Z-matrix of the N, CA and C atoms (Angstrom, degrees):
N
C 1 1.501
C 2 1.530 1 107.80
N 3 1.348 2 115.25 1 140.21
C 4 1.466 3 120.92 2 177.48
C 5 1.483 4 109.29 3 -67.38
N 6 1.358 5 116.17 4 137.27
C 7 1.435 6 120.92 5 -176.13
C 8 1.547 7 111.96 6 -88.88
N 9 1.376 8 116.31 7 -31.65
C 10 1.432 9 119.29 8 -179.83
C 11 1.537 10 111.73 9 -161.21
N 12 1.283 11 116.35 10 167.87
C 13 1.468 12 122.26 11 -179.15
C 14 1.498 13 107.75 12 -132.52
N 15 1.335 14 114.94 13 146.02
C 16 1.491 15 120.67 14 -179.38
C 17 1.496 16 111.57 15 -122.66
N 18 1.294 17 116.13 16 130.39
C 19 1.496 18 123.17 17 175.32
C 20 1.511 19 107.28 18 -132.32
N 21 1.287 20 119.20 19 118.84
C 22 1.477 21 124.86 20 176.40
C 23 1.563 22 111.49 21 49.04
N 24 1.291 23 115.36 22 43.42
C 25 1.473 24 121.20 23 175.31
C 26 1.527 25 113.44 24 81.19
N 27 1.320 26 118.88 25 2.21
C 28 1.464 27 122.12 26 175.74
C 29 1.493 28 108.98 27 -101.07
N 30 1.300 29 117.76 28 129.08
C 31 1.494 30 123.84 29 -178.77
C 32 1.549 31 107.17 30 -96.87
N 33 1.339 32 113.94 31 125.24
C 34 1.460 33 121.43 32 178.11
C 35 1.532 34 110.18 33 -113.16
N 36 1.310 35 116.62 34 139.67
C 37 1.440 36 117.81 35 177.07
C 38 1.534 37 110.98 36 -158.50
N 39 1.293 38 114.26 37 154.52
C 40 1.458 39 122.43 38 170.41
C 41 1.507 40 105.78 39 -75.37
N 42 1.324 41 118.01 40 123.59
C 43 1.472 42 119.46 41 -178.42
C 44 1.508 43 110.31 42 -74.53
N 45 1.319 44 112.47 43 145.10
C 46 1.481 45 121.03 44 180.00
C 47 1.570 46 107.85 45 -71.84
N 48 1.283 47 114.99 46 157.75
C 49 1.503 48 121.30 47 -179.38
C 50 1.490 49 112.68 48 -60.57
N 51 1.320 50 117.76 49 -25.64
C 52 1.457 51 121.55 50 -177.66
C 53 1.522 52 113.01 51 -82.95
N 54 1.330 53 119.22 52 -0.60
C 55 1.451 54 121.45 53 -179.03
C 56 1.510 55 108.50 54 -66.44
N 57 1.322 56 116.74 55 139.49
C 58 1.459 57 124.50 56 -173.81
C 59 1.537 58 108.76 57 -69.97
N 60 1.330 59 115.83 58 112.78
C 61 1.458 60 119.13 59 -178.68
C 62 1.512 61 112.02 60 -70.34
N 63 1.315 62 117.49 61 -21.91
C 64 1.478 63 118.52 62 175.25
C 65 1.505 64 113.33 63 -69.42
N 66 1.312 65 118.04 64 -28.52
C 67 1.475 66 121.99 65 174.49
C 68 1.535 67 108.92 66 -64.46
N 69 1.336 68 114.00 67 -42.53
C 70 1.493 69 119.58 68 178.22
C 71 1.548 70 110.66 69 -65.00
N 72 1.330 71 114.58 70 -43.06
C 73 1.492 72 117.64 71 -179.04
C 74 1.534 73 110.95 72 -63.07
N 75 1.350 74 118.12 73 -46.48
C 76 1.451 75 120.80 74 178.47
C 77 1.489 76 112.75 75 -62.43
N 78 1.329 77 118.07 76 -40.72
C 79 1.462 78 122.07 77 177.17
C 80 1.524 79 110.63 78 -61.12
N 81 1.308 80 115.29 79 -43.59
C 82 1.471 81 121.54 80 179.70
C 83 1.529 82 111.70 81 -64.90
N 84 1.313 83 116.91 82 -41.93
C 85 1.457 84 121.77 83 179.26
C 86 1.539 85 110.46 84 -65.68
N 87 1.337 86 114.37 85 -40.43
C 88 1.473 87 120.13 86 -178.44
C 89 1.523 88 112.60 87 -70.92
N 90 1.307 89 117.98 88 -46.36
C 91 1.432 90 122.54 89 -171.48
C 92 1.525 91 114.61 90 -105.50
N 93 1.318 92 118.85 91 -12.20
C 94 1.446 93 121.22 92 -174.83
C 95 1.521 94 115.12 93 -110.82
N 96 1.348 95 118.45 94 -13.20
C 97 1.465 96 119.40 95 179.04
C 98 1.491 97 111.60 96 -76.96
N 99 1.307 98 115.70 97 109.80
C 100 1.477 99 124.10 98 178.42
C 101 1.507 100 107.68 99 -138.64
N 102 1.309 101 117.23 100 169.61
C 103 1.474 102 120.03 101 172.81
C 104 1.533 103 111.94 102 -61.08
N 105 1.320 104 119.00 103 -19.03
C 106 1.454 105 123.55 104 178.28
C 107 1.467 106 114.37 105 -93.19
N 108 1.318 107 118.24 106 -4.98
C 109 1.490 108 121.95 107 -172.85
C 110 1.533 109 108.92 108 -143.50
N 111 1.289 110 118.32 109 98.36
C 112 1.421 111 124.98 110 176.92
C 113 1.523 112 111.81 111 -83.50
N 114 1.327 113 118.87 112 127.69
C 115 1.442 114 122.93 113 -174.07
C 116 1.592 115 106.65 114 -121.80
N 117 1.340 116 116.99 115 92.09
C 118 1.476 117 117.73 116 177.93
C 119 1.545 118 108.89 117 -74.79
N 120 1.291 119 116.18 118 125.53
C 121 1.466 120 123.88 119 -172.94
C 122 1.585 121 112.04 120 -50.32
N 123 1.326 122 115.19 121 -59.99
C 124 1.467 123 117.85 122 -173.94
C 125 1.532 124 114.94 123 -57.53
N 126 1.343 125 117.51 124 -55.77
C 127 1.436 126 119.20 125 -178.84
C 128 1.554 127 114.10 126 -63.26
N 129 1.339 128 117.34 127 -33.65
C 130 1.429 129 120.40 128 -179.52
C 131 1.543 130 110.67 129 -71.89
N 132 1.311 131 114.88 130 -42.93
C 133 1.490 132 120.01 131 178.09
C 134 1.551 133 108.76 132 -61.30
N 135 1.330 134 117.15 133 -43.09
C 136 1.420 135 120.24 134 178.13
C 137 1.530 136 111.37 135 -61.72
N 138 1.327 137 117.72 136 -46.58
C 139 1.458 138 123.04 137 179.70
C 140 1.521 139 109.57 138 -59.11
N 141 1.374 140 117.71 139 -51.07
C 142 1.419 141 119.60 140 179.88
C 143 1.514 142 114.56 141 -63.69
N 144 1.305 143 117.04 142 -30.85
C 145 1.477 144 123.44 143 176.19
C 146 1.522 145 111.69 144 -64.18
N 147 1.339 146 116.63 145 -20.01
C 148 1.450 147 119.46 146 177.81
C 149 1.525 148 114.91 147 -68.49
N 150 1.344 149 115.82 148 -5.57
C 151 1.474 150 118.27 149 176.34
C 152 1.543 151 109.52 150 -64.36
N 153 1.308 152 117.44 151 -29.62
C 154 1.430 153 122.71 152 -176.66
C 155 1.549 154 113.46 153 -65.44
N 156 1.325 155 116.97 154 -35.41
C 157 1.473 156 121.45 155 178.31
C 158 1.475 157 115.57 156 -103.73
N 159 1.376 158 115.78 157 3.10
C 160 1.482 159 120.14 158 179.24
C 161 1.512 160 116.79 159 84.70
N 162 1.333 161 116.75 160 -3.80
C 163 1.477 162 120.58 161 174.16
C 164 1.496 163 111.49 162 -59.77
N 165 1.333 164 115.45 163 -42.62
C 166 1.477 165 122.27 164 177.18
C 167 1.491 166 111.32 165 -103.16
N 168 1.308 167 117.11 166 125.84
C 169 1.426 168 123.58 167 174.50
C 170 1.524 169 110.30 168 -100.83
N 171 1.315 170 118.34 169 136.36
C 172 1.443 171 122.34 170 -176.49
C 173 1.537 172 107.92 171 -128.59
N 174 1.375 173 113.68 172 117.69
C 175 1.477 174 119.42 173 170.91
C 176 1.532 175 105.51 174 -102.97
N 177 1.314 176 114.56 175 131.15
C 178 1.446 177 120.60 176 -175.18
C 179 1.532 178 111.48 177 -126.53
N 180 1.332 179 114.61 178 156.89
C 181 1.450 180 123.49 179 176.87
C 182 1.516 181 108.48 180 -116.90
N 183 1.325 182 115.81 181 137.99
C 184 1.459 183 121.07 182 178.80
C 185 1.512 184 109.82 183 -130.14
N 186 1.304 185 116.84 184 139.10
C 187 1.470 186 124.83 185 173.76
C 188 1.503 187 108.11 186 -117.51
N 189 1.269 188 115.03 187 114.34
C 190 1.501 189 122.25 188 -178.80
C 191 1.525 190 108.06 189 50.37
N 192 1.294 191 117.90 190 45.35
C 193 1.506 192 124.57 191 176.86
C 194 1.519 193 115.34 192 80.14
N 195 1.347 194 117.80 193 -7.35
C 196 1.464 195 119.57 194 179.59
C 197 1.558 196 108.90 195 -92.08
N 198 1.327 197 115.11 196 135.39
C 199 1.460 198 120.54 197 178.49
C 200 1.556 199 106.66 198 -64.71
N 201 1.337 200 114.68 199 123.40
C 202 1.486 201 120.46 200 -179.06
C 203 1.472 202 112.45 201 -106.26
N 204 1.331 203 116.94 202 -20.61
C 205 1.478 204 120.64 203 178.15
C 206 1.542 205 112.36 204 171.64
N 207 1.312 206 114.51 205 167.99
C 208 1.455 207 115.88 206 177.64
C 209 1.541 208 109.97 207 -156.95
N 210 1.316 209 114.15 208 165.71
C 211 1.456 210 122.64 209 176.47
C 212 1.528 211 107.10 210 -136.82
N 213 1.321 212 117.41 211 137.19
C 214 1.479 213 119.61 212 -179.22
C 215 1.525 214 111.48 213 -119.44
N 216 1.264 215 114.44 214 141.94
C 217 1.469 216 121.90 215 175.77
C 218 1.525 217 109.22 216 -122.36
N 219 1.325 218 117.25 217 134.20
C 220 1.458 219 121.91 218 175.09
C 221 1.515 220 109.43 219 -108.55
N 222 1.339 221 113.77 220 119.55
C 223 1.494 222 118.17 221 177.22
C 224 1.525 223 109.66 222 -64.30
N 225 1.344 224 115.11 223 125.89
C 226 1.466 225 120.21 224 177.84
C 227 1.506 226 113.88 225 76.57
N 228 1.353 227 116.95 226 4.38
C 229 1.445 228 119.83 227 -174.11
C 230 1.502 229 114.63 228 -96.74
N 231 1.331 230 116.56 229 153.03
C 232 1.455 231 122.44 230 171.63
C 233 1.507 232 112.71 231 75.87
N 234 1.344 233 113.54 232 -141.63
C 235 1.433 234 121.94 233 -171.86
C 236 1.531 235 113.33 234 -71.11
N 237 1.303 236 116.15 235 144.66
C 238 1.465 237 123.66 236 164.52
C 239 1.498 238 105.07 237 -158.18
N 240 1.330 239 114.55 238 142.09
C 241 1.450 240 120.14 239 176.58
C 242 1.512 241 110.86 240 -76.48
N 243 1.297 242 120.07 241 133.29
C 244 1.423 243 122.72 242 -178.67
C 245 1.529 244 111.21 243 -61.83
N 246 1.326 245 116.79 244 -22.42
C 247 1.463 246 121.38 245 175.47
C 248 1.500 247 111.22 246 -87.85
N 249 1.300 248 119.18 247 -5.60
C 250 1.454 249 123.64 248 -177.54
C 251 1.510 250 112.42 249 -87.44
N 252 1.324 251 117.50 250 -157.80
C 253 1.434 252 121.29 251 -172.08
C 254 1.549 253 113.40 252 -78.88
N 255 1.300 254 119.49 253 -5.70
C 256 1.470 255 120.58 254 179.63
C 257 1.530 256 110.69 255 92.98
N 258 1.333 257 114.43 256 167.42
C 259 1.475 258 119.40 257 -170.22
C 260 1.522 259 114.17 258 -66.05
N 261 1.345 260 120.42 259 -28.00
C 262 1.452 261 123.28 260 -179.52
C 263 1.530 262 110.98 261 -68.26
N 264 1.341 263 117.32 262 -20.82
C 265 1.465 264 121.37 263 -177.82
C 266 1.514 265 112.63 264 -107.23
N 267 1.349 266 116.58 265 19.54
C 268 1.456 267 120.92 266 -176.23
C 269 1.542 268 108.80 267 -125.77
N 270 1.338 269 111.61 268 144.84
C 271 1.486 270 117.58 269 172.24
C 272 1.540 271 104.26 270 -127.30
N 273 1.379 272 113.96 271 138.52
C 274 1.465 273 119.91 272 -177.00
C 275 1.514 274 109.56 273 -117.95
N 276 1.343 275 115.08 274 127.44
C 277 1.435 276 120.81 275 176.50
C 278 1.535 277 109.01 276 -78.73
N 279 1.321 278 117.66 277 115.07
C 280 1.468 279 121.27 278 178.45
C 281 1.504 280 115.07 279 -93.49
N 282 1.340 281 115.23 280 -55.04
C 283 1.467 282 120.43 281 -174.60
C 284 1.502 283 109.41 282 -114.39
N 285 1.348 284 115.46 283 139.09
C 286 1.426 285 123.19 284 179.78
C 287 1.508 286 107.03 285 -152.42
N 288 1.338 287 117.75 286 111.87
C 289 1.450 288 121.05 287 -171.58
C 290 1.548 289 108.68 288 -149.55
N 291 1.331 290 113.79 289 136.35
C 292 1.441 291 122.45 290 175.91
C 293 1.524 292 108.12 291 -121.44
N 294 1.345 293 119.83 292 135.12
C 295 1.409 294 121.52 293 176.27
C 296 1.519 295 110.10 294 -63.19
N 297 1.340 296 118.75 295 138.29
C 298 1.456 297 121.95 296 178.60
C 299 1.576 298 111.03 297 -57.75
N 300 1.295 299 117.69 298 -25.48
C 301 1.475 300 121.52 299 177.72
C 302 1.515 301 113.03 300 -64.78
N 303 1.337 302 117.39 301 -20.28
C 304 1.482 303 122.07 302 -173.39
C 305 1.521 304 112.35 303 -121.91
N 306 1.317 305 119.61 304 6.75
C 307 1.457 306 121.19 305 179.28
C 308 1.539 307 108.75 306 -69.17
N 309 1.297 308 114.31 307 152.79
C 310 1.443 309 122.39 308 -179.24
C 311 1.490 310 114.40 309 88.15
N 312 1.346 311 117.25 310 8.46
C 313 1.488 312 121.17 311 -178.94
C 314 1.539 313 111.62 312 -110.69
N 315 1.357 314 116.68 313 14.63
C 316 1.474 315 124.26 314 179.40
C 317 1.542 316 111.78 315 67.09
N 318 1.340 317 118.74 316 18.45
C 319 1.441 318 121.68 317 179.10
C 320 1.512 319 110.24 318 -63.56
N 321 1.296 320 118.93 319 -41.98
C 322 1.473 321 122.99 320 179.67
C 323 1.523 322 111.71 321 -62.72
N 324 1.294 323 118.44 322 -46.20
C 325 1.464 324 123.92 323 177.06
C 326 1.553 325 108.96 324 -61.63
N 327 1.323 326 116.53 325 -44.41
C 328 1.489 327 117.26 326 -179.08
C 329 1.512 328 112.12 327 -67.90
N 330 1.329 329 117.09 328 -36.65
C 331 1.495 330 117.60 329 175.40
C 332 1.496 331 112.39 330 -65.36
N 333 1.328 332 117.55 331 -40.91
C 334 1.468 333 118.72 332 178.51
C 335 1.528 334 109.96 333 -65.76
N 336 1.334 335 118.54 334 -38.70
C 337 1.472 336 119.56 335 177.79
C 338 1.544 337 109.88 336 -67.44
N 339 1.315 338 118.68 337 -39.75
C 340 1.422 339 122.88 338 179.26
C 341 1.556 340 111.03 339 -61.32
N 342 1.312 341 116.35 340 -39.81
C 343 1.453 342 122.01 341 -177.88
C 344 1.546 343 112.62 342 -61.04
N 345 1.319 344 115.31 343 -28.04
C 346 1.510 345 118.57 344 -176.34
C 347 1.515 346 111.77 345 -113.39
N 348 1.296 347 118.01 346 6.09
C 349 1.477 348 119.17 347 179.85
C 350 1.501 349 109.26 348 -60.17
N 351 1.341 350 117.47 349 135.02
C 352 1.484 351 117.93 350 -176.15
C 353 1.548 352 113.97 351 -66.42
N 354 1.324 353 118.92 352 -15.45
C 355 1.492 354 120.16 353 178.12
C 356 1.526 355 110.62 354 -111.54
N 357 1.322 356 116.16 355 -42.27
C 358 1.488 357 119.72 356 -171.22
C 359 1.521 358 112.81 357 -93.11
N 360 1.337 359 116.61 358 -22.79
C 361 1.448 360 122.80 359 -175.97
C 362 1.537 361 112.98 360 -91.53
N 363 1.286 362 114.11 361 -158.16
C 364 1.487 363 121.75 362 -174.36
C 365 1.503 364 110.10 363 -62.50
N 366 1.313 365 118.09 364 -35.59
C 367 1.482 366 120.14 365 -176.72
C 368 1.507 367 113.27 366 -66.12
N 369 1.375 368 115.19 367 -32.49
C 370 1.458 369 119.25 368 177.27
C 371 1.521 370 111.62 369 -80.31
N 372 1.336 371 116.64 370 -29.47
C 373 1.493 372 122.20 371 -179.91
C 374 1.546 373 109.02 372 -75.60
N 375 1.346 374 114.54 373 -42.88
C 376 1.460 375 116.99 374 -174.01
C 377 1.537 376 107.45 375 -136.83
N 378 1.320 377 118.45 376 90.42
C 379 1.456 378 122.28 377 -177.08
C 380 1.509 379 115.25 378 -58.94
N 381 1.372 380 118.79 379 -14.01
C 382 1.436 381 121.52 380 177.54
C 383 1.568 382 111.60 381 -72.01
N 384 1.331 383 114.63 382 -21.01
C 385 1.468 384 119.62 383 179.61
C 386 1.565 385 108.74 384 -74.06
N 387 1.345 386 113.62 385 130.98
C 388 1.472 387 120.59 386 -179.02
C 389 1.498 388 112.96 387 -116.24
N 390 1.333 389 117.89 388 -24.47
C 391 1.473 390 123.45 389 -177.10
C 392 1.506 391 111.91 390 -138.63
N 393 1.311 392 113.89 391 148.66
C 394 1.495 393 122.24 392 174.12
C 395 1.534 394 106.37 393 -118.93
N 396 1.327 395 115.70 394 141.07
C 397 1.452 396 122.46 395 174.86
C 398 1.532 397 111.70 396 -131.48
N 399 1.262 398 118.52 397 158.30
C 400 1.470 399 125.33 398 169.07
C 401 1.510 400 108.22 399 -156.39
N 402 1.313 401 114.57 400 166.24
C 403 1.429 402 119.69 401 172.32
C 404 1.554 403 109.55 402 -131.76
N 405 1.369 404 116.16 403 146.98
C 406 1.420 405 120.64 404 174.24
C 407 1.490 406 111.05 405 -137.53
N 408 1.359 407 117.02 406 154.41
C 409 1.428 408 120.92 407 174.25
C 410 1.503 409 106.94 408 -59.22
N 411 1.302 410 116.64 409 135.37
C 412 1.461 411 121.64 410 -178.84
C 413 1.552 412 113.60 411 -51.41
N 414 1.301 413 116.65 412 -35.22
C 415 1.463 414 120.94 413 179.22
C 416 1.559 415 114.01 414 -87.12
N 417 1.262 416 118.91 415 2.00
C 418 1.470 417 121.81 416 -178.95
C 419 1.559 418 107.77 417 -86.66
N 420 1.305 419 114.24 418 76.50
C 421 1.500 420 122.31 419 -175.93
C 422 1.534 421 110.79 420 -59.12
N 423 1.344 422 116.36 421 -44.99
C 424 1.446 423 118.59 422 -175.33
C 425 1.530 424 112.77 423 -61.86
N 426 1.307 425 117.80 424 -44.50
C 427 1.448 426 120.19 425 177.80
C 428 1.517 427 113.30 426 -66.17
N 429 1.313 428 114.75 427 -47.88
C 430 1.511 429 120.90 428 177.53
C 431 1.501 430 108.46 429 -56.62
N 432 1.298 431 120.34 430 -46.14
C 433 1.432 432 122.98 431 -177.25
C 434 1.542 433 111.30 432 -62.48
N 435 1.362 434 115.24 433 -44.33
C 436 1.494 435 117.88 434 179.86
C 437 1.501 436 109.47 435 -62.39
N 438 1.317 437 120.32 436 -38.61
C 439 1.493 438 121.64 437 179.00
C 440 1.507 439 110.68 438 -66.79
N 441 1.317 440 116.38 439 -42.75
C 442 1.499 441 118.01 440 -178.18
C 443 1.496 442 109.50 441 -69.88
N 444 1.337 443 119.59 442 -42.40
C 445 1.489 444 119.40 443 174.58
C 446 1.474 445 112.58 444 -62.20
N 447 1.327 446 115.24 445 -28.73
C 448 1.477 447 119.47 446 -178.82
C 449 1.552 448 113.61 447 -80.28
N 450 1.335 449 116.31 448 -7.20
C 451 1.481 450 119.15 449 176.78
C 452 1.516 451 117.47 450 119.05
N 453 1.325 452 116.61 451 -7.67
C 454 1.492 453 121.49 452 177.37
C 455 1.494 454 109.13 453 -76.54
N 456 1.352 455 117.01 454 162.53
C 457 1.463 456 121.78 455 171.78
C 458 1.518 457 109.46 456 -133.38
N 459 1.313 458 114.54 457 151.76
C 460 1.480 459 120.07 458 178.06
C 461 1.501 460 111.97 459 -71.85
N 462 1.321 461 115.28 460 132.96
C 463 1.452 462 122.00 461 178.09
C 464 1.526 463 110.41 462 -95.94
N 465 1.331 464 116.91 463 -51.29
C 466 1.431 465 123.20 464 179.94
C 467 1.497 466 110.43 465 -166.07
N 468 1.345 467 113.39 466 164.28
C 469 1.449 468 121.08 467 170.82
C 470 1.520 469 107.83 468 -124.40
N 471 1.296 470 117.68 469 132.26
C 472 1.451 471 120.01 470 -178.40
C 473 1.515 472 113.22 471 -133.26
N 474 1.305 473 117.97 472 159.16
C 475 1.411 474 123.63 473 176.92
C 476 1.507 475 106.83 474 -75.86
N 477 1.334 476 115.95 475 115.17
C 478 1.439 477 123.96 476 -173.75
C 479 1.579 478 108.13 477 -100.83
N 480 1.301 479 115.74 478 91.06
C 481 1.443 480 121.96 479 -174.70
C 482 1.529 481 111.45 480 -61.79
N 483 1.359 482 115.84 481 -36.74
C 484 1.489 483 119.07 482 -179.55
C 485 1.517 484 113.24 483 -61.87
N 486 1.353 485 114.32 484 -40.18
C 487 1.466 486 118.09 485 -178.42
C 488 1.555 487 112.37 486 -97.61
N 489 1.276 488 115.66 487 -1.51
C 490 1.502 489 121.83 488 -179.20
C 491 1.518 490 111.39 489 55.09
N 492 1.316 491 116.02 490 53.05
C 493 1.461 492 124.00 491 -179.67
C 494 1.511 493 109.72 492 -161.52
N 495 1.309 494 116.39 493 175.55
C 496 1.455 495 121.32 494 167.92
C 497 1.525 496 107.29 495 -96.31
N 498 1.335 497 112.33 496 133.96
C 499 1.491 498 118.47 497 -178.18
C 500 1.514 499 110.36 498 -116.36
N 501 1.323 500 116.48 499 136.38
C 502 1.466 501 121.75 500 178.84
C 503 1.526 502 107.57 501 -105.43
N 504 1.393 503 115.82 502 131.39
C 505 1.423 504 121.53 503 176.82
C 506 1.521 505 106.81 504 -97.93
N 507 1.306 506 118.38 505 133.71
C 508 1.435 507 125.15 506 176.07
C 509 1.561 508 108.05 507 -119.01
N 510 1.348 509 114.17 508 152.12
C 511 1.468 510 119.36 509 -174.24
C 512 1.515 511 108.43 510 -145.19
N 513 1.337 512 112.76 511 149.53
C 514 1.468 513 121.06 512 170.92
C 515 1.518 514 107.84 513 -135.40
N 516 1.326 515 117.21 514 130.26
C 517 1.436 516 123.59 515 173.75
C 518 1.515 517 108.49 516 -115.89
N 519 1.269 518 116.14 517 130.58
C 520 1.469 519 120.75 518 179.49
C 521 1.536 520 109.40 519 -61.36
N 522 1.332 521 117.85 520 123.03
C 523 1.504 522 119.92 521 178.01
C 524 1.524 523 109.25 522 -61.25
N 525 1.327 524 115.76 523 155.91
C 526 1.463 525 119.39 524 -179.36
C 527 1.541 526 109.56 525 -68.54
N 528 1.315 527 117.90 526 -25.46
C 529 1.446 528 121.90 527 173.65
C 530 1.523 529 108.40 528 -115.92
N 531 1.348 530 118.31 529 100.20
C 532 1.460 531 121.39 530 -172.66
C 533 1.531 532 111.71 531 -55.74
N 534 1.343 533 114.83 532 143.39
C 535 1.433 534 121.70 533 174.00
C 536 1.537 535 108.59 534 -112.12
N 537 1.301 536 117.05 535 152.43
C 538 1.494 537 117.25 536 -179.80
C 539 1.511 538 110.14 537 -79.44
N 540 1.339 539 117.01 538 80.17
C 541 1.472 540 123.91 539 -175.86
C 542 1.506 541 111.69 540 -58.55
N 543 1.303 542 116.61 541 -32.07
C 544 1.468 543 119.35 542 -178.95
C 545 1.547 544 109.87 543 -107.35
N 546 1.298 545 115.68 544 50.34
C 547 1.446 546 120.45 545 -176.99
C 548 1.545 547 112.26 546 -60.40
N 549 1.339 548 116.49 547 -21.86
C 550 1.459 549 119.70 548 -179.86
C 551 1.516 550 112.42 549 -80.37
N 552 1.328 551 116.78 550 -14.48
C 553 1.458 552 121.88 551 -177.01
C 554 1.544 553 107.85 552 -72.21
N 555 1.298 554 114.65 553 138.21
C 556 1.468 555 119.56 554 176.45
C 557 1.508 556 108.60 555 -126.05
N 558 1.283 557 117.44 556 130.45
C 559 1.446 558 121.77 557 179.28
C 560 1.521 559 110.37 558 -68.91
N 561 1.327 560 115.66 559 140.46
C 562 1.455 561 121.71 560 177.46
C 563 1.482 562 108.25 561 -127.33
């Protein structure tokens, strides 16, 4: 199995289960807390803690050994359409954050592409997964753009009373004939 991938000097890899989830939590709180991204401590810590048992998958980007960003997917978590394949066949992207020091280098787009790659992403890791979902604040143009450039499409935007905002749902379904979404990735 390939241990990591490099694009323009940025190293991307699926984090091992032993990776310290508290490092991810602190990085997320430091670089991801914005008016467009609410991070509730308890649920986020619990989600990131799922890396230990494989419930949560984390793809990360590193620049010269420094964590530059990450995206997390929870198997069976979050959104799924009742008319769709059901929760066992769904993965939900919960956390997606890039350090401001590394923004503008397409790291977000590459991480979103990596998460859905038929071989390197969730579909290669867990062939039972058929759909990926995520949500973003309607006004979070940077995140929405990274997901769309990465291959996701908008499903709907709804008035989210719980978060007191409009929330956009994005989805990716693995095509019946896989395409090399991460064609820029090179095995090292």
